[in-house]
All heavy atoms as an XYZ file, in Angstrom:
890
protein
N      14.265    -52.962    -14.512
C      14.456    -51.511    -14.157
C      15.902    -51.428    -13.430
O      16.275    -52.273    -12.636
C      13.398    -51.048    -13.095
C      13.582    -49.784    -12.599
S      12.345    -49.271    -11.498
C      12.196    -47.724    -11.754
N      16.700    -50.498    -13.908
C      18.048    -50.497    -13.383
C      18.062    -49.803    -12.080
O      17.239    -49.072    -11.736
C      18.973    -49.865    -14.406
C      18.816    -48.304    -14.456
C      19.834    -47.744    -15.595
O      19.430    -47.846    -16.808
O      20.763    -47.186    -15.112
N      19.179    -50.067    -11.337
C      19.286    -49.446    -10.003
C      19.685    -48.023    -10.188
O      20.572    -47.627    -10.920
C      20.300    -50.258     -9.155
C      19.793    -51.589     -8.862
O      18.440    -51.844     -8.781
N      20.597    -52.629     -8.581
N      19.187    -47.110     -9.330
C      19.566    -45.775     -9.207
C      20.643    -45.589     -8.188
O      20.404    -45.986     -7.053
C      18.428    -44.832     -9.000
C      17.323    -44.944    -10.185
C      18.750    -43.323     -8.820
C      16.102    -44.201    -10.045
N      21.651    -44.927     -8.583
C      22.783    -44.818     -7.647
C      22.635    -43.529     -6.801
O      21.931    -42.615     -7.295
C      24.150    -44.865     -8.270
O      24.322    -43.765     -9.138
C      24.330    -46.059     -9.146
N      23.407    -43.437     -5.748
C      23.386    -42.315     -4.969
C      23.981    -41.126     -5.826
O      23.481    -39.937     -5.695
C      24.253    -42.479     -3.763
C      24.384    -41.207     -2.839
C      23.325    -40.798     -2.095
C      25.594    -40.477     -2.890
C      23.477    -39.724     -1.341
C      25.684    -39.366     -2.156
C      24.674    -38.931     -1.330
N      24.883    -41.352     -6.590
C      25.523    -40.289     -7.500
C      24.469    -39.705     -8.437
O      24.454    -38.528     -8.715
C      26.768    -40.904     -8.208
C      27.926    -41.090     -7.366
C      29.010    -41.744     -8.038
O      29.005    -41.892     -9.281
O      29.976    -42.081     -7.426
N      23.657    -40.653     -8.968
C      22.585    -40.164     -9.955
C      21.606    -39.247     -9.206
O      21.234    -38.230     -9.754
C      21.956    -41.400    -10.564
C      22.881    -42.119    -11.516
C      22.199    -43.455    -12.023
O      21.520    -44.057    -11.205
N      22.514    -43.804    -13.278
N      21.207    -39.593     -8.034
C      20.217    -38.839     -7.304
C      20.893    -37.553     -6.905
O      20.329    -36.426     -7.125
C      19.791    -39.648     -5.961
C      19.037    -38.735     -5.078
C      18.971    -40.820     -6.283
N      22.148    -37.481     -6.561
C      22.880    -36.355     -6.133
C      22.952    -35.449     -7.406
O      22.789    -34.140     -7.316
C      24.200    -36.592     -5.571
N      23.244    -36.025     -8.562
C      23.298    -35.247     -9.780
C      21.973    -34.582    -10.161
O      21.936    -33.426    -10.510
C      23.802    -36.072    -10.910
O      25.077    -36.585    -10.523
C      23.883    -35.364    -12.259
N      20.979    -35.291     -9.969
C      19.496    -34.881    -10.300
C      19.193    -33.715     -9.339
O      18.752    -32.612     -9.747
C      18.553    -35.931    -10.302
C      18.761    -36.939    -11.389
C      17.164    -35.373    -10.355
C      17.972    -38.177    -11.313
N      19.507    -34.002     -8.112
C      19.166    -32.908     -7.053
C      20.027    -31.548     -7.398
O      19.546    -30.464     -7.219
C      19.534    -33.388     -5.655
C      18.412    -34.324     -5.078
C      18.873    -34.890     -3.761
C      17.097    -33.662     -5.037
N      21.213    -31.778     -7.687
C      22.175    -30.601     -7.971
C      21.558    -29.801     -9.216
O      21.408    -28.562     -9.206
C      23.576    -31.066     -8.191
N      21.136    -30.619    -10.200
C      20.548    -29.936    -11.398
C      19.341    -29.204    -11.019
O      19.119    -27.973    -11.365
C      20.159    -30.940    -12.445
C      19.431    -30.570    -13.604
C      19.988    -29.668    -14.568
C      18.024    -30.672    -13.601
C      19.262    -29.150    -15.632
C      17.318    -30.154    -14.671
C      18.015    -29.439    -15.638
N      18.408    -29.814    -10.157
C      17.233    -29.274     -9.807
C      17.391    -27.877     -8.998
O      16.736    -26.849     -9.149
C      16.270    -30.079     -9.033
C      15.596    -31.265     -9.942
C      14.855    -32.246     -8.897
C      14.648    -30.699    -10.884
N      18.334    -27.980     -8.106
C      18.691    -26.800     -7.246
C      19.237    -25.643     -8.157
O      18.861    -24.500     -7.966
C      19.661    -27.223     -6.155
C      20.241    -25.936     -5.483
C      19.032    -28.160     -5.085
N      20.102    -25.981     -9.018
C      20.629    -25.011     -9.900
C      19.725    -24.411    -10.855
O      19.519    -23.219    -10.991
N      18.703    -25.315    -11.382
C      17.637    -24.899    -12.206
C      16.662    -23.920    -11.417
O      16.388    -22.787    -12.048
C      16.838    -26.070    -12.786
C      15.805    -25.787    -13.733
C      16.099    -25.228    -15.028
C      14.485    -25.995    -13.369
C      14.963    -24.917    -15.905
C      13.503    -25.650    -14.276
C      13.722    -25.159    -15.554
N      16.350    -24.203    -10.321
C      15.351    -23.484     -9.537
C      16.040    -22.128     -9.102
O      15.330    -21.179     -9.064
C      14.811    -24.235     -8.328
C      13.911    -25.472     -8.666
C      13.634    -26.195     -7.364
C      12.709    -25.021     -9.267
N      17.294    -22.236     -8.853
C      18.046    -21.026     -8.437
C      18.038    -20.020     -9.646
O      17.942    -18.825     -9.550
N      18.276    -20.573    -10.802
C      18.242    -19.776    -11.992
C      16.900    -19.153    -12.264
O      16.770    -17.879    -12.623
C      18.663    -20.597    -13.334
O      19.989    -21.064    -13.085
N      15.879    -19.918    -12.123
C      14.559    -19.421    -12.305
C      14.207    -18.172    -11.254
O      13.713    -17.156    -11.579
C      13.422    -20.415    -12.174
C      13.496    -21.440    -13.357
C      12.098    -19.921    -11.985
C      12.617    -22.594    -13.210
N      14.649    -18.510    -10.014
C      14.440    -17.441     -9.081
C      15.308    -16.231     -9.396
O      14.780    -15.025     -9.218
C      14.921    -18.002     -7.630
C      14.725    -17.008     -6.488
C      15.162    -17.583     -5.131
O      15.800    -18.680     -5.121
O      14.941    -16.929     -4.219
N      16.494    -16.245     -9.853
C      17.305    -15.104    -10.219
C      16.623    -14.446    -11.390
O      16.518    -13.156    -11.331
C      18.678    -15.519    -10.599
N      16.228    -15.168    -12.333
C      15.541    -14.375    -13.518
C      14.239    -13.793    -13.020
O      13.946    -12.641    -13.529
C      15.205    -15.430    -14.650
C      14.268    -14.930    -15.633
C      16.502    -15.962    -15.223
N      13.472    -14.411    -12.168
C      12.192    -13.860    -11.701
C      12.477    -12.590    -10.905
O      11.801    -11.561    -11.056
C      11.457    -14.787    -10.847
O      11.271    -16.093    -11.599
C      10.183    -14.305    -10.343
N      13.601    -12.655    -10.045
C      13.919    -11.390     -9.288
C      14.254    -10.193    -10.159
O      13.737     -9.199    -10.010
C      15.055    -11.748     -8.403
C      15.462    -10.581     -7.479
C      14.696    -10.313     -6.351
C      16.543     -9.859     -7.863
C      15.114     -9.221     -5.557
C      17.044     -8.803     -7.140
C      16.220     -8.434     -5.897
N      15.013    -10.457    -11.228
C      15.445     -9.461    -12.176
C      14.261     -8.958    -12.845
O      14.134     -7.672    -13.006
C      16.538     -9.948    -13.110
C      17.844    -10.163    -12.397
C      18.840    -10.603    -13.501
C      20.209    -10.786    -12.735
N      21.243    -11.318    -13.613
N      13.372     -9.750    -13.219
C      12.176     -9.401    -13.959
C      11.249     -8.548    -13.144
O      10.757     -7.512    -13.661
C      11.449    -10.628    -14.522
C      10.210    -10.421    -15.445
C      10.648     -9.721    -16.570
C       9.526    -11.763    -15.741
N      11.054     -9.014    -11.869
C      10.290     -8.221    -11.014
C      10.808     -6.822    -10.649
O      10.085     -5.785    -10.720
C      10.128     -8.898     -9.632
C       9.131    -10.019     -9.647
O       8.417    -10.105    -10.522
N       9.269    -10.896     -8.757
N      12.151     -6.677    -10.600
C      12.778     -5.359    -10.526
C      12.451     -4.537    -11.664
O      12.174     -3.298    -11.661
C      14.276     -5.503    -10.282
C      14.618     -6.020     -8.815
C      14.199     -5.074     -7.793
C      14.452     -5.567     -6.443
N      13.910     -4.662     -5.374
N      12.703     -5.084    -12.844
C      12.403     -4.276    -14.143
C      10.916     -3.842    -14.188
O      10.590     -2.721    -14.557
C      12.752     -5.148    -15.357
C      14.246     -5.268    -15.617
C      14.569     -5.987    -16.777
C      16.061     -6.085    -16.972
N      16.459     -6.804    -18.223
N       9.984     -4.696    -13.924
C       8.596     -4.408    -13.856
C       8.319     -3.276    -12.850
O       7.577     -2.386    -13.171
C       7.706     -5.694    -13.566
C       7.819     -6.604    -14.734
C       6.309     -5.248    -13.271
C       7.232     -7.980    -14.494
N       8.822     -3.263    -11.725
C       8.697     -2.276    -10.601
C       9.190     -0.941    -11.163
O       8.452      0.008    -11.026
C       9.467     -2.591     -9.327
C       8.914     -3.701     -8.453
C       9.585     -4.166     -7.281
O      10.530     -3.417     -6.949
O       9.323     -5.130     -6.659
N      10.348     -1.047    -11.826
C      10.917      0.358    -12.415
C       9.894      0.912    -13.472
O       9.723      2.065    -13.563
C      12.305      0.010    -12.923
C      12.998      1.316    -13.417
C      14.446      1.118    -13.541
C      15.138      2.306    -13.947
N      15.784      3.081    -12.876
N       9.456     -0.131    -14.308
C       8.586      0.427    -15.469
C       7.267      1.032    -14.839
O       6.726      1.988    -15.354
C       8.295     -0.733    -16.389
C       9.518     -1.121    -17.104
C       7.040     -0.362    -17.336
C       9.430     -2.397    -17.941
N       6.769      0.387    -13.729
C       5.494      0.812    -13.183
C       5.589      1.903    -12.209
O       4.617      2.491    -11.767
C       4.693     -0.412    -12.465
C       4.367     -1.600    -13.392
C       3.668     -2.683    -12.643
C       3.244     -0.967    -14.429
N       6.818      2.284    -11.817
C       6.948      3.342    -10.892
C       6.165      4.648    -11.161
O       5.544      5.196    -10.374
C       8.491      3.719    -10.635
C       8.833      4.587     -9.501
C      10.239      4.721     -9.271
O      11.044      3.809     -9.483
O      10.642      5.775     -8.835
N       6.326      5.106    -12.405
C       5.568      6.388    -12.695
C       4.057      6.145    -12.657
O       3.361      7.173    -12.119
C       5.927      6.751    -14.157
C       7.179      5.884    -14.412
C       7.171      4.784    -13.489
N       3.565      5.087    -12.971
C       2.215      4.624    -12.880
C       1.692      4.726    -11.428
O       0.657      5.250    -11.016
C       1.782      3.424    -13.596
C       0.349      3.089    -13.383
C       2.051      3.482    -15.139
N       2.614      4.021    -10.608
C       2.152      4.017     -9.143
C       2.218      5.325     -8.481
O       1.373      5.643     -7.729
C       3.245      3.083     -8.456
C       3.008      1.561     -8.776
O       1.835      1.204     -9.159
N       4.080      0.746     -8.656
N       3.205      6.272     -8.992
C       3.119      7.527     -8.395
C       1.913      8.316     -8.780
O       1.359      9.131     -7.876
C       4.484      8.415     -8.848
C       5.664      7.862     -8.122
C       6.807      8.789     -8.510
C       8.039      8.302     -7.814
N       9.264      9.113     -8.105
N       1.442      8.267     -9.979
C       0.305      8.919    -10.451
C      -0.929      8.291     -9.610
O      -1.832      9.115     -9.221
C       0.042      8.627    -11.968
C       0.940      9.535    -12.816
C       0.765      9.283    -14.232
C       1.679     10.153    -15.008
N       1.513     10.045    -16.512
N      -1.014      7.027     -9.442
C      -1.981      6.485     -8.625
C      -2.043      6.962     -7.216
O      -3.076      7.417     -6.625
C      -1.950      4.874     -8.646
C      -2.377      4.448    -10.077
C      -2.966      4.315     -7.511
C      -2.096      2.929    -10.205
N      -0.860      7.021     -6.579
C      -0.794      7.545     -5.264
C      -1.162      9.027     -5.163
O      -1.868      9.429     -4.229
C       0.745      7.447     -4.776
C       1.137      6.096     -4.387
O       0.163      5.239     -4.260
O       2.382      5.732     -4.226
N      -0.742      9.843     -6.202
C      -1.251     11.220     -6.176
C      -2.744     11.318     -6.281
O      -3.307     12.216     -5.722
C      -0.460     11.939     -7.340
C       0.962     12.259     -6.961
O       1.318     12.251     -5.919
N       1.749     12.362     -8.086
N      -3.355     10.491     -7.225
C      -4.808     10.563     -7.361
C      -5.456     10.113     -6.066
O      -6.416     10.749     -5.768
C      -5.085      9.519     -8.533
C      -6.629      9.488     -8.797
C      -7.230     10.752     -9.194
C      -6.831      8.384     -9.892
N      -4.927      9.156     -5.477
C      -5.531      8.644     -4.270
C      -5.393      9.641     -3.077
O      -6.380      9.953     -2.254
C      -4.871      7.351     -3.750
C      -5.549      6.670     -2.536
C      -4.975      5.406     -2.274
O      -4.002      4.856     -2.919
O      -5.605      4.611     -1.407
N      -4.169     10.405     -3.014
C      -4.131     11.495     -2.135
C      -5.027     12.592     -2.344
O      -5.660     13.107     -1.411
C      -2.659     12.003     -2.167
C      -2.230     13.133     -1.131
C      -2.335     12.698      0.255
C      -0.871     13.604     -1.415
N      -5.277     12.939     -3.498
C      -6.281     14.001     -3.874
C      -7.657     13.587     -3.439
O      -8.376     14.391     -2.919
C      -6.241     14.311     -5.441
O      -4.859     14.900     -5.735
C      -7.250     15.429     -5.791
N      -7.975     12.352     -3.719
C      -9.284     11.872     -3.490
C      -9.479     11.869     -1.877
O     -10.510     12.216     -1.344
C      -9.504     10.337     -3.967
O      -9.398     10.398     -5.323
C     -10.901      9.869     -3.555
N      -8.452     11.419     -1.207
C      -8.491     11.463      0.314
C      -8.613     12.856      0.852
O      -9.397     13.125      1.818
C      -7.141     10.826      0.882
C      -7.084      9.254      0.695
O      -8.153      8.713      0.314
O      -6.075      8.682      0.936
N      -7.897     13.855      0.184
C      -8.065     15.253      0.677
C      -9.534     15.749      0.480
O      -9.999     16.306      1.430
C      -7.076     16.104     -0.088
C      -5.653     16.072      0.234
C      -4.929     17.156     -0.622
C      -3.424     16.873     -0.685
N      -2.810     17.771     -1.559
N      -9.970     15.412     -0.650
C     -11.352     15.815     -0.960
C     -12.359     15.212      0.186
O     -13.225     15.955      0.667
C     -11.793     15.530     -2.293
C     -11.164     16.309     -3.398
O     -10.624     17.368     -3.063
N     -10.992     15.720     -4.487
N     -12.219     13.980      0.346
C     -13.087     13.257      1.390
C     -12.991     13.901      2.758
O     -13.866     14.333      3.492
C     -12.849     11.809      1.503
C     -13.534     11.138      2.624
C     -14.848     10.828      2.539
C     -12.816     10.847      3.830
C     -15.450     10.252      3.534
C     -13.569     10.311      4.920
C     -14.833     10.013      4.799
N     -11.651     14.204      3.132
C     -11.413     14.739      4.443
C     -11.853     16.128      4.656
O     -12.486     16.485      5.731
C      -9.824     14.540      4.750
C      -9.199     13.244      4.952
C      -7.712     13.248      5.004
C      -9.829     12.514      6.238
N     -11.691     16.913      3.668
C     -12.145     18.279      3.800
C     -13.748     18.268      3.919
O     -14.216     18.986      4.712
C     -11.754     19.065      2.530
C     -12.438     20.434      2.365
C     -10.255     19.313      2.520
N     -14.354     17.501      3.126
C     -15.772     17.408      3.139
C     -16.281     16.857      4.519
O     -17.216     17.420      5.245
C     -16.271     16.526      2.106
C     -17.827     16.305      2.041
C     -18.451     17.542      1.485
N     -19.138     18.240      2.591
C     -19.383     19.544      2.655
N     -19.077     20.337      1.746
N     -19.945     20.108      3.675
N     -15.626     15.866      5.072
C     -15.962     15.184      6.348
C     -15.774     16.214      7.450
O     -16.591     16.364      8.313
C     -15.130     13.929      6.555
C     -15.502     13.337      7.931
C     -16.423     12.356      7.919
C     -14.915     13.691      9.013
C     -16.803     11.693      9.024
C     -15.190     13.004     10.238
C     -16.142     12.027     10.196
N     -14.552     16.834      7.421
C     -14.332     17.863      8.462
C     -15.239     19.103      8.462
O     -15.668     19.574      9.506
C     -12.775     18.347      8.421
C     -11.787     17.200      8.591
C     -10.391     17.658      8.308
C     -11.955     16.721     10.096
N     -15.575     19.454      7.277
C     -16.679     20.471      7.370
C     -17.958     20.027      7.904
O     -18.586     20.768      8.529
C     -16.873     20.847      5.783
O     -17.960     21.870      5.590
N     -18.372     18.736      7.556
C     -19.615     18.114      8.172
C     -19.448     18.148      9.689
O     -20.366     18.471     10.510
C     -19.900     16.799      7.727
C     -20.394     16.906      6.313
O     -20.730     17.845      5.748
O     -20.395     15.751      5.601
N     -18.269     17.653     10.184
C     -18.108     17.616     11.616
C     -18.099     18.991     12.252
O     -18.688     19.191     13.389
C     -16.703     17.049     11.909
N     -17.525     20.045     11.583
C     -17.473     21.349     12.080
C     -18.926     21.918     12.271
O     -19.290     22.638     13.126
C     -16.615     22.253     11.188
C     -16.489     23.671     11.757
C     -15.414     24.404     10.974
O     -15.416     24.267      9.714
O     -14.582     25.184     11.601
N     -19.759     21.538     11.225
C     -21.100     22.027     11.293
C     -22.019     21.174     12.131
O     -23.265     21.429     12.155
C     -21.585     22.071      9.926
C     -20.923     23.163      8.969
C     -21.309     23.013      7.564
O     -22.375     22.552      7.217
N     -20.418     23.579      6.621
N     -21.336     20.233     12.783
C     -22.229     19.350     13.724
C     -23.197     18.602     12.957
O     -24.289     18.248     13.524
C     -22.742     20.020     14.883
C     -21.647     20.688     15.768
C     -22.072     20.496     17.181
N     -21.148     21.213     18.022
C     -20.279     20.410     18.822
N     -20.277     19.246     18.938
N     -19.400     21.071     19.673
N     -22.892     18.177     11.709
C     -23.769     17.361     10.937
C     -23.891     15.862     11.652
O     -22.933     15.557     12.252
C     -23.394     17.120      9.552
O     -23.453     18.398      8.841
N     -24.922     15.147     11.429
C     -24.923     13.819     12.002
C     -24.145     12.902     11.250
O     -24.069     12.830      9.935
C     -26.438     13.234     11.967
C     -27.317     14.144     12.798
C     -26.518     11.786     12.351
C     -28.862     13.810     12.769
N     -23.134     12.208     11.892
C     -22.187     11.407     11.213
C     -22.229     10.058     11.925
O     -22.102      9.895     13.192
C     -20.722     11.884     11.410
C     -20.560     13.294     10.821
C     -19.725     10.947     10.875
C     -19.262     14.074     11.014
N     -22.601      8.989     11.198
C     -22.717      7.725     11.752
C     -21.481      6.843     11.894
O     -20.420      7.376     11.513
C     -23.702      6.810     10.968
C     -23.233      6.283      9.612
O     -22.112      6.352      9.396
O     -24.087      5.890      8.781
N     -21.398      5.794     12.586
C     -20.138      5.121     12.943
C     -19.397      4.598     11.750
O     -18.140      4.574     11.726
C     -20.410      3.880     13.928
C     -21.376      2.910     13.234
C     -21.801      1.747     14.208
O     -22.388      2.147     15.201
O     -21.449      0.699     13.991
N     -20.057      4.300     10.610
C     -19.379      3.889      9.399
C     -18.539      4.947      8.840
O     -17.500      4.861      8.449
C     -20.347      3.269      8.428
C     -19.705      2.926      7.122
C     -20.958      1.973      9.003
N     -19.161      6.149      8.793
C     -18.500      7.314      8.255
C     -17.296      7.696      9.177
O     -16.199      8.143      8.727
C     -19.481      8.548      8.292
C     -20.520      8.450      7.291
C     -21.617      9.606      7.331
O     -22.100      9.753      8.449
O     -21.798     10.225      6.367
N     -17.388      7.567     10.576
C     -16.222      7.685     11.394
C     -15.112      6.788     11.122
O     -13.933      7.095     11.047
C     -16.600      7.604     12.937
C     -17.264      8.890     13.343
C     -18.613      9.015     13.637
C     -16.702     10.144     13.577
N     -18.861     10.409     14.063
C     -17.715     10.978     14.129
C     -15.447     10.600     13.569
C     -17.450     12.294     14.470
C     -15.130     11.906     13.845
C     -16.155     12.802     14.393
N     -15.480      5.502     10.826
C     -14.457      4.498     10.550
C     -13.799      4.853      9.245
O     -12.560      4.771      9.045
C     -15.144      3.129     10.410
C     -15.526      2.450     11.718
C     -16.214      1.182     11.556
O     -15.928      0.449     10.600
O     -17.021      0.948     12.477
N     -14.548      5.279      8.241
C     -14.040      5.700      6.910
C     -13.116      6.981      7.065
O     -12.044      6.972      6.501
C     -15.110      6.017      5.965
C     -14.662      6.432      4.678
C     -14.086      5.184      3.951
N     -13.672      5.609      2.487
C     -12.534      5.355      2.035
N     -11.668      4.702      2.666
N     -12.200      5.812      0.823
N     -13.442      7.863      8.022
C     -12.664      8.982      8.246
C     -11.256      8.614      8.766
O     -10.276      8.994      8.240
C     -13.349      9.924      9.244
C     -12.350     10.974      9.883
C     -11.866     12.029      9.095
C     -11.931     10.790     11.194
C     -11.081     12.932      9.679
C     -11.055     11.705     11.681
C     -10.539     12.739     10.926
N     -11.212      7.733      9.766
C      -9.916      7.298     10.402
C      -9.081      6.385      9.437
O      -7.949      6.650      9.388
C     -10.194      6.567     11.761
C     -10.619      7.474     12.779
C     -11.838      7.471     13.375
C      -9.808      8.397     13.249
C     -12.302      8.300     14.323
C     -10.191      9.435     14.246
C     -11.405      9.309     14.811
O     -11.841     10.140     15.820
N      -9.754      5.716      8.554
C      -9.013      4.918      7.588
C      -8.355      5.886      6.532
O      -7.123      5.712      6.203
C     -10.088      3.958      6.820
C     -10.468      2.712      7.447
C     -11.498      1.987      6.643
O     -11.809      2.459      5.514
O     -11.987      1.004      7.140
N      -9.272      6.803      6.166
C      -8.712      7.726      5.106
C      -7.602      8.656      5.637
O      -6.581      8.960      5.073
C      -9.949      8.574      4.518
O     -10.881      7.710      3.987
C      -9.383      9.578      3.444
N      -7.866      9.099      6.979
C      -6.899      9.935      7.606
C      -5.528      9.298      7.731
O      -4.447      9.850      7.458
C      -7.416     10.393      8.898
C      -6.717     11.515      9.680
C      -6.448     12.754      9.069
C      -6.193     11.403     10.978
C      -5.677     13.735      9.714
C      -5.532     12.379     11.597
C      -5.302     13.545     10.989
O      -4.594     14.408     11.642
N      -5.533      7.968      7.989
C      -4.308      7.188      8.112
C      -3.636      7.060      6.852
O      -2.417      7.259      6.727
C      -4.710      5.760      8.711
C      -3.409      4.901      8.911
C      -3.788      3.617      9.368
C      -2.528      2.705      9.429
N      -2.921      1.315      9.495
N      -4.399      6.776      5.817
C      -3.780      6.562      4.543
C      -3.226      7.897      3.936
O      -2.170      7.933      3.295
C      -4.767      5.974      3.486
C      -4.187      5.612      2.145
C      -5.145      4.998      1.215
N      -6.236      5.772      0.957
C      -7.554      5.431      1.158
N      -7.906      4.178      1.526
N      -8.568      6.240      0.939
N      -4.029      9.067      4.303
C      -3.508     10.259      3.797
C      -2.115     10.537      4.355
O      -1.275     11.074      3.666
C      -4.522     11.327      4.391
C      -4.233     12.732      4.253
C      -4.296     13.468      3.061
C      -3.757     13.397      5.314
C      -3.903     14.732      3.018
C      -3.303     14.828      5.376
C      -3.454     15.456      4.171
O      -3.127     16.753      4.071
N      -1.910     10.178      5.565
C      -0.607     10.395      6.242
C       0.449      9.428      5.482
O       1.555      9.927      5.254
C      -0.537     10.175      7.663
C      -1.116     11.312      8.380
N      -0.362     12.450      8.675
C      -2.299     11.646      8.968
C      -1.046     13.398      9.302
N      -2.181     12.902      9.587
N       0.056      8.339      5.277
C       0.955      7.266      4.645
C       1.353      7.639      3.226
O       2.505      7.346      2.764
C       0.298      5.874      4.560
C       0.201      5.184      5.891
C      -0.685      3.997      5.872
O      -1.293      3.699      4.854
O      -0.807      3.349      6.954
N       0.423      8.502      2.535
C       0.923      8.920      1.163
C       1.495     10.250      1.220
O       1.757     10.842      0.227
C      -0.504      9.092      0.426
C      -1.215      7.710      0.115
C      -2.471      8.006     -0.524
C      -0.364      6.844     -0.900
N       1.829     10.790      2.429
C       2.508     12.054      2.655
C       1.805     13.348      2.573
O       2.197     14.327      2.147
N       0.455     13.156      3.083
C      -0.332     14.375      3.172
C       0.280     15.448      3.991
O       1.069     15.135      4.903
N      -0.141     16.743      3.540
C       0.477     17.912      4.325
C      -0.409     18.216      5.523
O      -1.360     17.587      5.882
C       0.714     19.022      3.381
C      -0.634     19.555      2.763
O      -1.620     19.278      3.287
N      -0.452     20.119      1.635
N       0.074     19.326      6.186
C      -0.471     19.567      7.516
C      -1.757     20.344      7.600
O      -2.297     20.438      8.681
C       0.589     20.263      8.367
O       0.983     21.565      7.623
N      -2.294     20.876      6.572
C      -3.433     21.804      6.705
C      -4.606     20.936      7.241
O      -5.456     21.339      8.006
C      -3.803     22.461      5.524
C      -4.478     21.860      4.406
C      -5.819     21.799      4.332
C      -3.725     21.366      3.375
C      -6.468     21.139      3.268
C      -4.324     20.670      2.338
C      -5.674     20.632      2.222
O      -6.460     20.143      1.195
N      -4.756     19.597      6.756
C      -5.777     18.667      7.324
C      -5.495     18.400      8.734
O      -6.404     18.473      9.627
C      -5.742     17.355      6.608
C      -6.120     17.617      5.028
C      -6.640     16.365      7.169
C      -7.534     17.949      4.736
N      -4.185     18.242      9.226
C      -3.897     18.021     10.660
C      -4.327     19.197     11.473
O      -4.879     18.996     12.569
C      -2.390     17.717     10.753
C      -1.967     16.347     10.207
O      -2.730     15.518     10.258
O      -0.862     16.422      9.815
N      -4.059     20.376     10.982
C      -4.436     21.562     11.748
C      -5.931     21.606     12.037
O      -6.495     21.940     13.040
C      -3.950     22.820     11.038
C      -2.512     23.042     11.037
N      -1.675     23.064     12.202
C      -1.675     23.185     10.114
C      -0.475     23.219     11.859
N      -0.426     23.275     10.502
N      -6.680     21.276     10.903
C      -8.231     21.296     11.119
C      -8.638     20.261     12.072
O      -9.596     20.518     12.835
C      -8.835     21.089      9.668
C     -10.317     21.316      9.689
C     -10.666     22.746      9.920
C     -12.057     22.992      9.416
N     -12.420     24.458      9.542
N      -8.034     19.019     11.878
C      -8.461     17.966     12.835
C      -8.117     18.404     14.287
O      -8.993     18.158     15.273
C      -7.671     16.633     12.536
C      -7.912     15.576     13.593
C      -8.118     16.189     11.179
N      -6.966     18.860     14.548
C      -6.605     19.304     15.911
C      -7.569     20.434     16.404
O      -7.973     20.416     17.586
C      -5.124     19.820     16.029
C      -4.128     18.704     15.827
C      -4.377     17.677     16.865
O      -4.552     17.806     18.002
O      -4.321     16.449     16.415
N      -7.848     21.347     15.602
C      -8.811     22.417     15.963
C     -10.203     21.765     16.327
O     -10.786     22.276     17.386
C      -8.919     23.429     14.759
C     -10.018     24.480     15.018
C     -10.144     25.393     13.773
C     -11.199     26.415     13.996
N     -12.488     26.133     13.361
N     -10.712     20.939     15.526
C     -11.949     20.333     15.869
C     -11.912     19.464     17.090
O     -12.987     19.289     17.854
C     -12.542     19.663     14.598
C     -12.789     20.452     13.416
C     -13.312     19.609     12.161
C     -13.876     21.450     13.680
N     -10.789     18.719     17.226
C     -10.581     17.973     18.519
C     -10.670     18.880     19.754
O     -11.454     18.622     20.730
C      -9.291     17.211     18.518
C      -9.326     15.967     17.744
C      -8.001     15.236     17.748
C      -8.012     13.957     16.998
N      -6.807     13.180     17.140
N     -10.077     20.069     19.742
C     -10.037     20.970     20.779
C     -11.459     21.512     21.030
O     -11.796     21.710     22.179
C      -9.040     22.148     20.577
C      -7.686     21.712     20.685
C      -6.709     22.927     20.382
C      -5.237     22.490     20.420
N      -4.328     23.525     19.961
N     -12.153     21.730     19.969
C     -13.567     22.209     20.100
C     -14.562     21.101     20.491
O     -15.770     21.301     20.619
C     -14.045     22.781     18.768
C     -13.304     24.114     18.489
C     -13.535     24.597     17.018
O     -14.477     23.968     16.350
O     -12.950     25.637     16.698
N     -14.142     19.759     20.517
C     -14.906     18.751     20.922
C     -15.873     18.183     19.863
O     -16.898     17.566     20.088
N     -15.518     18.656     18.624
C     -16.446     18.152     17.472
C     -15.894     16.879     16.928
O     -16.636     16.295     16.082
C     -16.423     19.306     16.385
C     -17.037     20.502     16.958
C     -17.061     21.711     15.925
C     -17.741     22.909     16.550
N     -17.645     24.114     15.555
N     -14.744     16.418     17.207
C     -14.188     15.110     16.722
C     -13.860     14.314     17.944
O     -13.258     14.837     18.847
C     -12.963     15.341     15.883
C     -13.315     15.910     14.524
C     -12.325     13.995     15.596
C     -12.209     16.020     13.511
């Protein structure tokens, strides 16, 4: 077996670093292209989720207003959905209803 020199090791390491850097650059560019392609799909999913959240919140708030029995799991789901509703850019009519019900002691 022949002896491996420091120069050979350095050359191999330089090649590996360059090769891995190239893979990283290609992967980064590919991810950006995929994100751009999927952007309309993601927006549609967000809009669908926002609509679903609105429907749940309206129904839940109606139950709270009518003083229906709401268990702790439903309350947890309400707060999760309410938070996500805001993250997705929900508008203020839900907020107004929540504030009204808080003032009335129903939430």
